[in-house]
C-alpha positions as CSV (number, residue, x, y, z in Angstrom):
1,M,96.7,106.3,113.1
2,R,97.6,108.0,109.9
3,F,98.4,106.4,106.5
4,D,100.0,108.3,103.5
5,V,100.6,106.9,100.1
6,V,103.3,109.0,98.5
7,P,106.7,108.3,96.8
8,I,109.2,107.5,99.5
9,E,111.8,110.3,98.9
10,A,113.7,112.5,101.3
11,A,111.7,115.6,100.1
12,T,108.4,113.9,100.6
13,M,109.4,112.5,104.1
14,G,110.5,116.0,105.1
15,R,107.0,117.4,104.4
16,L,105.2,114.5,105.9
17,C,107.3,114.0,109.1
18,K,106.2,117.4,110.4
19,F,103.2,115.4,112.0
20,S,103.7,115.1,115.7
21,S,101.9,113.3,118.4
22,D,102.2,112.5,122.1
23,M,101.7,108.8,121.1
24,P,104.7,106.6,120.5
25,E,105.4,106.5,116.8
26,K,105.8,103.1,114.9
27,I,106.9,103.0,111.3
28,L,106.2,100.6,108.5
29,L,108.5,101.0,105.6
30,D,108.2,99.1,102.4
31,P,110.5,100.6,99.8
32,P,111.0,99.4,96.2
33,R,113.4,96.6,95.4
34,Q,116.4,99.0,94.9
35,G,116.3,100.2,98.6
36,T,115.3,103.3,100.4
37,A,116.1,106.7,98.7
38,T,119.0,108.7,100.1
39,G,118.1,110.6,103.2
40,V,114.8,108.8,104.0
41,L,116.1,106.4,106.8
42,E,118.1,109.3,108.3
43,I,114.8,111.4,108.5
44,L,112.9,108.7,110.0
45,A,115.6,107.7,112.4
46,A,115.8,111.2,113.5
47,R,112.1,111.0,114.5
48,R,113.1,108.3,117.2
49,P,110.1,106.0,116.5
50,C,109.9,103.3,119.1
51,S,109.8,100.6,116.5
52,V,110.3,100.2,112.8
53,L,109.1,97.2,110.4
54,H,111.2,97.6,107.4
55,I,110.3,95.3,104.5
56,H,113.0,94.3,102.0
57,C,112.3,92.7,98.7
58,G,115.8,93.2,97.5
59,V,118.1,91.2,99.8
60,D,121.3,92.7,98.4
61,E,120.2,96.0,100.0
62,I,119.7,94.7,103.6
63,P,123.4,95.2,104.8
64,R,123.5,98.8,103.6
65,E,120.2,99.7,105.0
66,L,120.7,98.0,108.3
67,N,124.0,100.0,108.6
68,R,122.1,103.2,108.1
69,W,119.6,102.2,110.7
70,R,122.5,101.4,113.1
71,I,124.1,104.8,112.6
72,G,120.8,106.3,113.4
73,G,120.6,104.4,116.7
74,Y,118.6,101.3,115.9
75,R,119.1,97.6,116.3
76,V,117.6,94.5,114.8
77,R,115.1,92.8,117.0
78,R,113.6,90.3,114.6
79,V,114.0,89.0,111.1
80,V,111.2,87.1,109.4
81,P,111.6,85.7,105.8
82,L,108.2,85.6,104.0
83,G,107.3,84.1,100.5
84,M,104.6,86.6,99.6
85,F,104.5,85.6,95.9
86,A,103.7,82.0,95.6
87,G,105.4,80.2,92.7
88,S,108.2,82.8,92.4
89,A,111.8,82.8,93.6
90,N,111.3,86.1,95.3
91,L,111.6,86.3,99.1
92,E,110.5,89.2,101.2
93,I,112.4,89.8,104.5
94,L,110.7,91.7,107.2
95,I,113.1,93.3,109.7
96,G,111.9,94.6,113.0
97,L,114.0,97.3,114.5
98,E,114.0,99.2,117.8
99,Y,115.7,102.3,119.1
100,A,118.7,101.5,121.2
101,S,120.0,104.2,123.5
102,L,123.5,102.5,123.2
103,Q,125.0,102.0,119.8
104,Y,126.6,98.5,119.2
């Protein structure tokens, strides 16, 4: 298992994504409220991880980001809303995605 704490940008992902392994890859993505930077989802989808957990704190970005995953060959497997910040109106949405060989 490997964890990297870096800005989530296409340039950073391009450098970090050179890591390879024979193990199935799973990705946990927790971008800022404004969504994932241009190019990041495309780089990650091209790696063909077997599953992705994408955390959203900006619900307005969900349709746009899910469409980018869909174009990359992924489909939603599960959606879980979480109130991670008690007493606030904010809601985190965890979306589990899996690679689908057929696009829908």
